[in-house]
N, C-alpha and C positions, 0 to 999 in steps of 0.2 A: 504494500500500500504506500502510495507517495505521501511524503510529509506535507502537511497543510502549509500554505504560504502565509507569511506574516501579513497582518492586516493593518492598513493605514487608519489612523484616526484623524478626523477633520472637524475643526471648529470654524465657524464664521465669525470673524471679528468685525462687528458693525461699527462704523465710524461715519456718521452723517452722510455726506455725499461721496465718500471714498477716502482711501488712505493717502492718496497723493495730495500734497498741500494745496494744489491749484484745481482740484477736482470740481469744486463748486463753480468755477468759471467755464467749464466745458459746456458746449451747446446742449448736450444730452443730460446734464445734471439738473437737479431740482432743489436748489438750496432753500427755497421757501418752505420745503417740506421737512426741514430739520426738527421741527417740533410737532410733526404730524404722527399720531399713533398709527394711523392706517399705513403710512409709508414703512414703518419698522415692522409692522405685522406682516406685510407682504414680503419683505426681505426674509423674515424668519420662515414664512411658509415656503418660499423658494428653496431655502437651505434644507428644510424638512423634506421637500420633494426629492432633493438630492441625497437623502438619507444621512445627512451630516450628524455628527455626535451632538453638537451644541452650538448655540449662539453665544457670543462672548461680548460683554460690554465693559469698556473701561470707565473710570470715574475719576474726576478731578474736582477739588473743592476750592477752586480759585478761578478768577478771570484775569487773563493777561492782556497786555496792550496789543498783542498780535491778533486779537479779535478783529481789528480793522481790516485784516487781510485774509481771514479764514473763518469758515462757518463754525459755530460752537459744536463740540462733539455730539452730545445728545442729551436727552432728559435724564432725570434721576433714575438709577438702574432698577431698583426694586419696583417702583411704580410702572416703569416701562415693561419690565419682564412679566409683571402680573397681567398686563394687557396682552402681551404676546402669548402667555400661557393659555388665555381664553380662546385663542384661535388656532392653536397647534395641539398635537396629541402625543408626539414622541420626542421631538428634539429637545436636548438639554438647554438649560437656562443658567448661564454663568454670570454672576454679578461681581464686580470689583467693589471691595469695601475695605476701608483703612482701619488698621489696628491702633493708629495714633490718634485719630479724631472721631472715634466711636466708643461706646461703652459695651462691654461684652453682653450684658443682659439684653440691651436694646437690639443688638445685632443678632443674637441668638433667636429672639422672637421673630425678627423679620425673615430670617432664613427658614425657620420652622414653618412660618405662615406660607411662604412661597413654595415650600416643598409640599405642603398640604394642597395648596391651590393647583399645583401642576401635577400632582400624583407622583411625586418623587423624581423630579427632573432637575434639581438645583445643583449648582456648583458655586463655590466661593473662591474668587481670586483674591488672595490675601496680599495686601500691599501695606507699606508703612508710610506712604506719601512722600512728597518732596517739597523743599523750599520754605523759606521764611514767609513768603507771601501767603502760603496756605495756613501756616501757624497763626498769622495775624487775623485770619477770619474766624479763629477759635479762641480768642482772648489770650493769645500768647505772642510774644515778640519774636521768639526764635524757635526754629524747627529742632527737634531732638537730634543729637549726634547719631551717626550711623549705627554704632554698636548698641547704643541704648535703645534705639528703635526696634532692633531685632530681639533684644532681651525682653522688651515689653510685648512684642508680638508673640513670643513663645508663651508667655503667661496668658495673653488674651485667648490664644487658641485652646489652651488647656481649660480655661474657664468655660468657653462656649461649648466645648465637647462635654464637659460635665453637665452643663445645662441641658443640652440635647439628649443626654443619656439619663436625665433625672426621672423620667417616666419609664418604668419597665414595660415590656410588651404586654404584661398581664394587668397593668394598672387600671385600664378602662374596663369596668364591669358592665355598666349600662343595664342594670337589672331593674326594670320598671316595677315588677311585682314587689320586690323588697325595698325599693327606693334607694338602692346603692348605685351611684354613678361611677365612682372611682374608689379603688382600694388605697387608702392613704398610706398604708404600710409599704406599698410598692412604688411610692413616689419619694425619692431621696433628695435631700438638699445638696446644692453644689459644695457648700462648706469649703470655700477656697480662700486662703489668706496668703498673699504673696507680697513682693516688693512693690508692685504697681497696682494690683487690684485686690479687693476684698469683697467677695460675693457670697452671701449666705444661702439664699433660698433656692427652691426648685423653679424650673421654668413653668409659667402658667399656661402653657399650650401642650396638649398631649403629644406624645412621641410621633414624629412625622414619618412618612413612608420610608425614607432612606435612613432615618435617624441623623446621620451626618451627611450634609452636602459633600460632594466631591471637593477635596481641598486642593486648590490650584495656587501656584506661586509664580511670580513673574520677575524675581530679582536674580541677577547673574553675577553679583559681586561675590567676594569670598564669604561674607556673612550670609548673603542670599543663598549661595550654594549649600552652605552648611544647614541653613534653615530648611531648605528643600529636602535635603537628605533625611532630616529628622522627621518632617511633618507632611510634606507635600505628596500628593498622588498624581498630579499633573503639573508640569512645568512649562510655562510659556517663556521662551527665551529669544534673544536677538543674536543670530549667528549669520555672518555675512558670507561664509564659505562652507563647503561641505567638510573640509578638513578641520576647521574650527569647531563645527558642530559635532564631529566624531569625538574630538578631544573633550568637549564640554559634557556630552552625554556620558562618556566613560568616567570622567571625573566625578560627576554627581552620583552616578549609580554605585561607584565603588565606595563612596562615603556612607551609603545606606547601611552597610554591614554593621558598623559600630552602634547603630541604633536598633539592631535586631530586625532589620527589614530586608526583604528580598527585592531584587531588581524588578520583578514582575509587578511590584506594588507601586510602580511609578511609570507614567507615560511622559515623554519629553517631546514637546511640539514647538519647533521654531516658527517664527512668523515667516510668511511667504507671500510676496506680491507678484502675481502673474499678469503679464500683458498678453492677451490671447488674440491671435489672428489666424485666418485661414492659411496664410503664408507667413514665413518668418519676417519678411519685409513689412507686411501689414502690421504685425505685432510691434515691431520696432518703430514704425510710424506712429502708432498709438502712444508709445512711451515718449517719443520726441514731441508730439503734439501737447501732451500734458506738461512736460518740462518747460516748453516755451510759454506756457500760461503762468508760470511761477512769477511771483512778485519778489524782486531782489531784496527789498527792504524786509519782507517777512522772513525769507530764508536766512538773511544775515542776522536778524534778531534771534531766531531759533538756534542758529549755530553758536552765537555768542552766549546764549543762555546755557546750552549744553556743555560748552567748553569753559564756562565761568570766566570769560574774558571778553572785553569789548573789542570786537574785531573791526569796528567801523574806522578805527585809526590806521588800518593796514590796507594796502591796495588789494582790490578784489582778485586781480589776476596774479598776485604775488603768492608765495608759498604760505601755507598755514603756519603761523608763528609758534611752532611747537615749544621753543625755548621760553616763550612768555607765558605758557599755560601753568596753572597751579599744579602742585603735586596731588596725586589722586587721594592721598590721605586727608587733604583739605576739603574734599567734596562731601557734602552732607547727604546728597541724594543722587541716585542714578549713577553710581560709580562705574558700573559695567558699561553703560551707554557712553560715558565720557571716555573710557579706555578704548572702546570699539572705534570711536571717531578718531582718536589719536592714532591708533594702530592703522586704520585705513588711510589716513593722510600720510603717515610715514611710509607705509608699504608701497603706495602708489605715487608718492611725491606729488600730492594733489595741491592745487592752488585753492584759495578760499572759495572762489566761484565753482570750481570743480567739485569740492566737497559739498557745497550747497546743493548742486545738481544731483550728486550721488545719493544724498539723503532726502531729497525732496519727495520721493515716491514712497518711502517707508521708514524714515528715521533710522537707517542702518540695517533694516531687515533684508533678508535674501530676496533679490529681485531677479526675475527672468522674463524675457520676451521671446515668444515662439508659438508654434502651432500646438494644438491639443496633444498631438503625439509627442512632440518634443517636451512639453510640460510634464506629461505623464512619465516620460523617460527620466526626467530629472527627479521627480518625486519618488519614483521607484528606486532610483539609484541611492537616494538619501536613506530610504527605508532599509534596503538590503545591505548597505554598507555600515549600518549602525550609527548613522548621523542623526536619525530621528525615528520616533514612533508614529509620527504623523505631522500635521501642520496646523497652525492657526492661520487660516486663509484671510488675507488682507487685500481685498480687491481695490485697485487704485481708483476706480470709478464705479459708483453705485447708481442705479441697480445693474447696469449693463455688464459690468465685470463679473458679477455673481451669476447673472443669467448665462453668460458664455461659459463659465466654469461648470455650472450644473448641467447645461445642455451638451457640452462638447468634451470637457475633460473627464468628468465623473464617469460617463459611459466607457471611456477608454481605460480608466482604472478598474472598472468592474469587469471589463473583458479580459483583463490580465489576472483577475482573481485576487486582487489585493485590496478591494473595497467592497463593502456589503451591497447587496442588491435590495435587501429588505431589512428593516429593523427586526432583531430577534428578541429584544427586551423592551421594557417600558421605562425603566429608570435610567438616569445618567450613569449610575454605577454599572448597570448591566451593559450599556453601550461601550464603556471603557474596559469591561471585564475586571472590575474592581469589586472587592468584597467589603462589607461593613466591618467584618471581624478584624481585618488588618489594622483598622484604626482603633478598635475597642481596646486592644491591649495597651494603647498609649495613655488611656485615661487614668 
């Protein structure tokens, strides 16, 4: 009997009009729909038609001045995903939520509620947020230091897991005749007392279908990788080359052993920005067209923010001033993204303008322009070489980039036997092949 082929996992990362910074200016974009529930519902329904694992929503808690050149990301994640849950049946719903600017009890209730609403389709992308501008929206002047944020995040996750697990599976009795709704002896308090949080009571919502949402993590710094090895079940990462992705996946999965976890308990999904054309020339023309719509001032501001250096004082066509950049230890947030940009500029001797263009489509994520067959070739090579367990799909232009992927690329992946043709489970855990028991031992 032949050995079963490894299977790709695919999320749809929804970002307003698309992941290219100039997507909203494209003739086929609809930036006025950035706050339309119907728009996002239709995107999720298309992804579900393609049998994708989950939709994925990012979340930021600040408004930057770059808003003058780009559409806002999207609405608040839990509200939007609840609306998406109402018009979908199988696709997962992954919300980003910060451990720095939320309370564990509050967040535990939101995820338990969404898991009930969706019938067990939730995932939590655990982030620690970035920047003093975010802190200042939450009555704080400074964002926490990198290590402290991750220490706090570990406590946060432990608390919410205790809360999700506070109702045993036998706690709900619902005996009308005796008048007993719940067995109080089978509801246990969290009773957590740590350095950052003290939470006494049990959750006031019954155990949800999955108990624990799938735990997702998106940091790729040293602290982020260690956090992922200990707690994450899915890792969303920025990897610009297949070789870098192989090294990252190997590194993180090797770290799992010290926490008593097996490699099968984690899926690593790099971001992927595909430009799809019926010919390679057509795909490259689509990429060029979007790049030419970029606003230089926006790109320069974003690059300056990422590199923590005002680049406006340097010539656009001059080299990236690597010697003027701060040491990575001085970066409070997104250390991995900072290092990726530095490595990219150094490896390819890029000018500031060239680095802006290289990162316009996906902020350093892997980008490829080609035919459906060529794109499927690349995805299969990443899967089989150990670079990825799947991808977080980041269409540069929505909705057309998603339509093309579902209509043209997914059938090619299915024909190769590396992606499902039908859903075999109902929960997000079942889509990923993850068990609840693998997390239970960590409580």
